[in-house]
C-alpha positions, 0 to 999 in steps of 0.5 A: 500500499502507498498513500497519496495525501492532498493538503487542503481545507474541508468544506465547499467554501474552500473548493477550487481555492489556491490552498486546496490544490492538493485536494483538487489533484486527488479529485482529478485522479479519482475522476480520471480512474473512475474510483469509488466513493470517498469514505470517512476514516482517520479524520480524513476523506479516504478513497482506496485505489486498486492500481492498474498493472502499469503502476504496480511498482515493487508489487504494490497493488493498492494506493490510498488517497487521503484528504484530511478533514482537520484543516491544513494546520493539522494535516499530519494527524490523519497522515500519521493514523493512516500510515500506522494502520497500514504500516506504510513507511513515510517514504511511501507517502506522497504529499501534494501541496500548494506553494506560494513561492513557486510561480503559477503553473510550475511543479516541483517534486522532491524526495524530502526536504523542509516544510518551507513555511507551509503549516500543513507540511510543518505538522506532517514533519512534526509527526513523521519527520522530513523523509517523505516525498512532496509534490508542490504546485505553484500558485504564486507570486503574491501580488504587491500589497495583497493579503496573503491569507485572503490570496491563498484562500481565494480562487484563480482569476479567469485568465489564470484558469487555463494554466491552473487546469494544465498544472492540475492535470500534469500533477495528476500525471506526476502522481501516476509517475511516482506510483509507477516509477518512483521519485527520481523518474517522476521528477521529469514532470518538474517545471511549468505545466505550460511553456511560456509563449516565445517573445516575438522579436520584430524582424530586422529591416534591410532597408537603408536608413532614411537620411534627414536634411543637412543641418543649417549652418546659418 
């Protein structure tokens, strides 16, 4: 058994917000693979996934999708309980989390590391240590003068929606890659989900420069 935990806040009022990107990726995976309904356990919404053969790395046939119902700051509570129940080591837990320090649309998968100021990761670290993979989804930068709490708990602007959707889909691909191949190979998904548009440089003109009238000496 492996576990994929998405960080977010429970409640409809938080659906689609930047701080719930972890939940959104797990929901996308559940829809993509037509998984069964979610149930409540370990202070979380839980969905068990019978993995297709292509994702059964090292003979692992199942994965647990976990959306904590404890709010972001206590994300480690359900992680600790579920891992203890199934005897899953932290190295087989992938945490999917929003990241204000990364630009919108960018992904970063790492095998371990620090919490980087994220309260959900801080709580998981306090209960399980740092040796677990985490997939960060960029939602930054914070606009000048904006309130950070209001920003992360807000939704994406209409002009950001296409990039956010592409990032979510690529993050779901990355989770599948981690299940199938592990962290090192799944790191190929790191970087922007949508390549930035090339900067258009105006073509150089071959026409000779136009000379103005000679300056008057008078």
